[in-house]
Structures are given as C-alpha cells and as structure tokens.
N, C-alpha and C positions, 0 to 999 in steps of 0.2 A: 599330480593333477595340475593341467596346461591351460591358458587362460585361449580362447580361440577367438580370431579375430575377423570380422566380414563387413563389408564395403558395399552398399547398393544405394540407387536413387529411392529415394520415398515412395514414388511409383511403383516400385518394388517391393514396399514394405510389408506387405500382405502376406505373399509367398514367404520372405525372410522370417517375420516373426512369428506366423504360425507353426513354422517347419522347428525353432529354437524353443518354443513352448512344449512340442511333444517331446525334442530330443532331452529339453536340460529337466523342464518341471514334470515330465514323466506324465502331460496331461493327453489324454484321448483326440483324436482329429475330428472327433466331432464335438466335442467340448472346446479345443483349441478354435474352432469355426467361430462358436459361440461368443467365446472370450475376445477373439480379438473384433469383433463385429458390434458388441455392448459396450468395449471397456478401451479399446486401445482406438481403434480407427477415426471417433470424434477427437480425439489429439491429433492422426496425421492430418486429417482433412482440413484443417486449420491452418496447417504450416504451407510453406510456398512450395510448387511444384519440384523447384529449382535445390530444394535440400535434398544432402543426401545422409546418410545413415552409415554410422560407423559404431557398429555391435560387439559389444565384449563381453562373454561369457565368464563365469564364477567370479564373478564381481561382489567385494566385498561392501555393503552398505549399512552404514553407521546405524540410519535409524532403524533398518530393519534386524541387525543383527541385534542390537538392542531388546527390540521385541522378542525375537526370537528367542535368546537367553533367558527373558524373563518369562516366558509363556510358551512360544509354539515349542521349545524344546521339550516341555514334559508332558505333552499329547503322546498319546499311543501312536497317533497317525504320524508317517515318516514326512515332516517337513522340510525343507533343502533349506540349507545353511548359505547357499550363493542365490544371488540376484544376477538379471541380464541388464546390462548399461547401456543404452542407445544415447549415443553424441551425435550431435546435430550440426551440419557444415552446410553453408549456403555457398551452394555450387560444386564441380567434381573436384574428388580429392582421391589419391590412391596410397598405399602403406608405405611407399618408397617417400612419399613427401615426410613422413615421420622419421626419416631414419637422415634427411638430407638436411644440415644446421640451416641452410640458407633458405629453407622452404617453412621457417617457423613463423616468420612475420605474416605470410600469407595465409597458414592456418588459422594463427590467431583470430585475423582480420575476418574470415569464414565462420568463426567457431559461433556456432548459436545456442550453446546450451545443452543440456540431457535430460532425462527422461530413464528412471531405475524400474524395473519390472521385477517384482517379489513373487517369491512362490505362495503367495496366499489367495491363489487363486478360489473364486472368480476375479476378485476385488484385487489385481495383481498391478494396477498402478500406485508406485513407491513416490519417492523423494522425485521432483523432477524440479528445474529452474531452468525457464525460458526465455529467450531474449525475445520482445514484440518484435525484435526486426525478425525473427522468423516467419512472424505472422502474413498471412494472404492480405488482411485488412486491421488497420490499426486506427487512427488520427484519434489518440488519446493520449490523456497526461497520467502517469503512473506512479507509485511508489517505487526505487529500486535501490539494490544494492549491489556491490561487485562481489563474486563468490569464486573460491578457487578450487579448481579439480583439476583431472590429469583424464587424457585421452590416450590412450596406447603408450603409456608411460610418459607422456609429456605433460608439462603444466600449462594450464590456460583457465582465465578470467572470463567470466562471463556476467551483466549485467540483467538484472529482472527481478522478480517477485517469486519465493517457494512456494512451493503447492506440493501437493499429496492427496490423492484419496483415501479414504479410511479404510481399515481392513475388516471392523465393524466388530472387533475382538478387542484388540489392545486399545486402539483409538478409534473415536469416533468422531463425527464432525467436531465436537468440540476440543476433544484432545489435537485435532490436526490444526486448527486454528491456533492454538496457544503453541504447537510447535511451530507454525509460520511465521507468528509473530515473533518469537523468541529468535528463529532462525534468522530474520530480517532484521532485529535490532543488534542481535547479536554480531552481525558482519558487518553491520552500518557503525554501529558507536564501540567504544573501547568499555563504557559503563555496564553492557549487559554480555550476557554469553549465550551461545545456542544451547539449546535444550534438547532431552531425549523422552520418549515417551516415560521410561520407567523413573526419571525426574519428575515429571508431571505427576507418576502415581503418589511419587512419595513427597511431593508439595502438598497432596489433598487427604495425607492420612490423618491430620490432627481433626477434619472437619467431615470426614467419611465414617459413618455409620454402620455400614453393610462393606461387603468386599467388594475391591475396586476392579477387579479381573476375572472374569469377561465385562466390559465397560457395559454403562447401561446409559450413558450420556452423562455430561455435566448441565447444573443448573446455571444462570444467571452469576448469584452468588457465590457460586464454587470458580466459575471461570475469572471473577474479578479477584477473588482470594489468592488465586496460582498466581494472576500476573503481579498481585503486589508483594508474593513471597519471589518472586523473580526479581523486583526492584522496582516497580513502577508505582506512582501514587495515582491507583487508577480512580476513574469515574464513571458511575453509572448513569445514564440518562434514559426517561421511559416517556413515551408519547402521551401519555396522561398526564404526567407532571409538566412537561412543558410545551404540550399542546402543539400551537401553530407554529412554535419556534424549532419542532423537534427534526425536523429537515434539512432547517437553515444552521441550526448546529453542528450536524452531523457533515454538511457540506462543508462548513468552517474549518473543522478538524482536517477534511478531504484535502483542502486546499493550504491546510497549514504543514500537508507531508507527512500525517501522522496516519497511518491505518487503524480503523476501528473493527472491534468484534460486534456483529448487528446479530440480531434474533429476529430469524425469519417464520412467523407460524401463520397457521390460521385453525379452525376447530379440532383438526386432527393431527398435524405436521406442526413440529416444533424443529427449529433446523439452523446450528450457526453457521455463519460464514462471513467472512473478510470482504471491505469496501477498503480499496487501496487507489481509487484515480478516478477521473471523469474524462469524460470524451471531451474535445475541444471545440471551446467556446466561440465560433467563428462570429459574423457580424450578423447574419440570419437568425441565430441565437439570442442576441440582444434585443429584445422586443419587450422594452421598457415603457409601459405608458403611466407616468405618473405626473400628478401636476406640478407644477413651479412652484419653489418651497419644499419638496419633499426631499427627503432622504431615503434612498431605496438602499436595499441591503443584495449586495452583489452575488452574496451565498444562495439568492433565493430566484438565481434564472434557473429554469427548466432544462434539465439535460440528463443524459444518460450518464451512469454514475458503473466504473468498473470493479467487478468481482472476483473474489477469489474464493471460489465453490467446491468442497470437495468432490461433488456429482458430478462435477463438470469439470473440462479443461480450465487452464486457469486464462484469464483475462476477459471475463465476460461479460456484456453490456446493458444495464436495463435502467430503466427510471427508479428513483428511489421509493414511488408510489406504488410501482409493479415488481418490486426487485423478481419475482419469479417467471418475469416474461418469457426467459430463453429456456425454461421448462418446458416440455411436449405432453407430459402427464398432467391430463386436465383437473387433477388433485389438487397441484400446488398454486394454481391460478389466483386464486384470492390470499395469497399470504400476503403477510403483511409485516414491514418492520416495525415494532413494538417496543425495543430497547436495544441500546449499544453502548457498548464496553471501552473508553479512551486510557490507553498505556500513556499516561502522562508521566513524564519526567517530574521526579519527587518534590523539585523545589517550585515547579508550577501552583502557585497558590491562586493565581484569578482565574477562573476557569472559562470557558469559551460562553458562557451566558451571561455572567458578570462582564465579561469583558464586553462584549456586545451592550450592554446596559451603558455603561461607562461611556463608550466611544460614543455611542450616538449621543446620549446626555450632553457629553464635554463637544462635539462639534456643534450642536446647537447653540452651545452660549459661545463657541471659539467666531462664529457668526456675528454674533452681536459684539462681541468683544472688538472684532474688525470692522464692526459697522458694515458688513455686507448685506444686499439686498436679496436675502432668500432664494438663492439661486439653486437651482435642481441638482441634486447630487449623487451621484452614485459612491456606496462607502465598501470597498473590498477589506475582509477583516482576515488575519490571519496570523499565526504565532510561527517564529522562525529564529533561529539561533542567533545570537548578536555576531559570531566569528562570520558565516555564511553572508549574513544580511550586510555587515560593512566592509566583506570581500567582494560583493557585488555592486556595493554602493560604489567604491573605488573604482569599479571596471567600466560604470556606467557613463557611456559617452554622451548620453542625450540630458545628464544632469549637472549643472553647471558647478563648480568649484565652489564657488561663495557657498551653494547648500550642503554641497559635501563638506565641508571641512565641519561644519555645526554636528552634521551627523556622524561624521569620521571619531571627533574628539568629545562625544558624549557619552558619561559614563554610563555602562549599561550590565545587566545580569545578563547571565546564561542563555538565557529565553526572553526574548521580547514580544510584545503584541505590533503588530502594524495594522495600521487603519490607512489604506490609502483614497486619496480624496480623487473622484473625476467627474466625470459628466459621461451621458448615453454616447454621444458621438466619439470622443476622446477613448472612453474604454473599448470601443469596438476596433481602435488602433492599438490596443494595449498601451495606453497611455494614462499618464493620473497627473493632474494641477497642483496637488497637496498630498501631505502626508502627516500622521500624528503615529509618534513610537510611545510606548507606555509598558511599564513595568510588570512582567508575568510574576514576579514573586511579591508585589504588595496589594494583599487584602484588604488592606484599608482603604473605602476608595470614597473616603471622605472628603468632600469638596474636590480637588482637580489631584489628588497624592501621586496616584500611578504616573503621573504626566513626567516624560522623559524632556520629548521635544514636539512642536506641531510646526509647520509650516502653510501656509496657504496664502495667497493675494500678497504676493513679496513681502510677507511678514513669516519673522521666525519667532515662536512664542515658547517661552519656557515658565520654569518657577524659579523665584528666586529664593534666598534662604529663609526668609520668613513664611514662604509657602505662595506667596503672591503671585499672580500670572504677570509676566512682562514682555514686550515687543521689542522686535529692533527691525528695520527695514533692509530686506536682504532680498534685492529681485534675481528672479530665475524664471525658466522658462518651464515648459510643460517636461514632463521625463517618462522613459520607458518603466511599467511597473516590474515588481519581484515577479520572478518564476523561476525560482530556483528549487523550490520545495518538494515538484511534482518534475517527472523527466518527459518531455514529449517525442511522442514517435507519430509521424504523418508518412 
C-alpha cells in the first residue's frame, strides 16, 4: 500500500478532494458532493486564495486511529483505517522542492498547517492545526502553541490552536474541547501531555453510571472532573453566581492566555466550545465613559472573542453576549454562555474574582497612600508566568532601568497576577503608567499580604518584614503594556 501525493492550488480543491473521497473512502459521487459542500468548503473558503494543497493518502492519524481501535473496528460496517492529510502552503510549491535540501527553509516559511479528513462520513473533518496566517481575515489575538508534523517525509512546525469536528460517536463537542485543551497545553508546557479519545473515556470511568460509547456528551461537572484528572486545578464559573462580573472574568482569563471551555445553551441546545482569544482592541474600541476618580476594568471593553467550535472552522468571531452569531441556523441565535471552566495550574490559589476584588481594593488604598488626587484609571488585570513576565520586562525598551531592577529582582512564584495601571488616552497607545504585581499562590488576602510590588507616580511600594507598606521614590516614565500571553495576527 503506497502513499499517493497530490499538489493543487486551493482554487482546484473541490475537484481534488471530491475525487479522493470517492477513491479512498468509497463514498458515492452524490454523497461526496454533499459532504464537500457542507463540511469541507467552509474551511477552504476562509483560506487565502494563494494557498496550495499538498494531499497525502493512507495517512495514519493518531486521534482517529485511537477511535478506530476502541470503537469503529468493532462495527459490522467496513470503516477504513487510513485518513487523508491536507497540508497547507502559502504560495506555489512542487514535489521536487521536497527533494532539494536547499528548499527546506523556503517550504517551512510557506507552511501554514494541516487538515485531516477521516473516513467517518459525513463528519469527516478530523484533527487540524491551521496558522491564522493562512486566513483571509484576521486582526485578532489568540492562544497558540507550536506543533511538529511531517509533510511528504519532511518535518515542519506550525503555530496555531488545535481543532477538530466531532464524529458524534466517539467524540462529541465535549470530548473535542477536552482533546483540544490537552493538545494545546501538552504541546506548550512540559507539565501536561496531549491525550486521546480513549484516555478521556478512561478518565471519566469512575464517575460514569452508563456506557460511555457511543458518547452522549458530557455535563459541566464531568468536563471539569476530566481536566482535574489530567492535572489542572479547575474552576467553574456560572453566570448566576457571578452575575455582572461573569463576562469580565472570562475576558480576564483570555487576556491571561488561558483558553476556557464555555457552555453555550438555550432552551433546546447545549453545546461546549472553546474561547481562545479576542479581536484587536484599537483606539475606536476604547470608548470609556467614566467620571474622574473612577477605576475602569479594561476587561469590560466590548469586543469580539475568538472561538474554537467543532461545528465550524477554527477562529470564529462573536461577542460574548451573542456567542452563536456566526451560526446561520436560527435555532442557535439566542444561545448564551452561562458557564465556563478554567484549566488553571494547580498552584494558582487566587482566582480571577478574588484577584480582581483585591486589586481594585488595593489600588484605592494605594491612591490614598501616595496622596493622589483621584485620577481616572484603567486597570488591566491578567495572569502571567514569572519567567515570561521577567523576560518581557528585561526587553521592554520603554521601561526605565530604575523600575526594571525592582521588577527583575523581586522574588516571585511560578505564576503572578499583574494589574497594569493606565488611562483612557494611554491605553489607546498600549501604554501604562503604573503596575501592581501580586502573588497568585497567596489565598490569604488579609490586609495586603499578596502584594509583591507596586509602582505608580514615581514611587515603588512593597511590604517590609512586618507586613507594613513602604515606599521608595523611583522616577520612571510611561511604558509599553505586557502583550505576550496572546499572539497577534493582523
């Protein structure tokens, strides 16, 4: 059995893919046309017209092969074991490029990811990782990780967020979101490992009271339990409990570079999907109308968020208030996100709600402590790893060395909360004029115990050994905000 390779511009994609679906998956020409129009075309339509497809047959996909041996191989119907892999390149390529060592850098520069077609028709869209750089329209920030794969025998890397459609039997929307979360964290951090559908089933065995295959989907508590089994300190947020803060807390976690599982529902629909980023917030989006002396939450700015939804191609845009805006089916239009689950690092004990409450309270006290005249403030709150934060601070050309020294020499845990202090005019320029760094591992918020360091109005404030606030005069200018939790594509 040989691997056949085909190269065509995406403009010829329909002819190429429909023929391969007939030849390799034994699907009739009528069904092939329907499957392409309903499940493949919307993925291709979002890609740049300059994209070239390199298609390989008889591809062994690790995710589908796991489902095959755990489920599909036991069926009477003859399900194929092999998939079709579509690799994406921006610009013209040829087979001879892959046999010329001088062309490797040329190919890697053009590589934009891949889409796997699995023989589970009609739901044939399997594992895919597509760089946002392949899209016709971007202008958003998103979580990304680096993935290693092969094309025509050569190794390539691509940055993107993992995605798959559900096959509706071994993986529904719930299992797909779990797989994507673990694929993302497993490729980004050494603390976690990617998982497979059978591992998700195994993780839920101890709390399942019915058969798990074919899957009927998962409840919020089951999703959270699975993430806990995979090594996270999960937190569930409900709209009923957090009311007006619910959307802002979700936005805070996204600003922290943490993808969250959202539960979207109405009276007849329940659906799990991922929130993985948000659109670029330009000057026109910063329409902050608050009185002098107020502290405004940056995470409250209205914007489109970026979704990973297994019913649609990756990187969908919609407001958090109307998350199903990109659905054409009217049954989805009134869906709301009423729950979301955050996969937190286990040693983060101070969650977003507690961190925000503490940060706003501390800032109000700080203004009095420094005798400030009630300035209007924009507060941008997010989590960051100490390593990434300090690396960014060291390379921040807009920050004075006098302030850098205090930030770089501060003893910090693995994860820290950052509250950047800015103004309406400064935040439009992605600039801040102050910062508060506090401990994400400190649950005890009595007095100012979580504080590591604060800098505002030419003062650096910290705690002495007795827990008393002290200040030092350290002149510094406005500086560029931290923007390394999400990757910008414009």
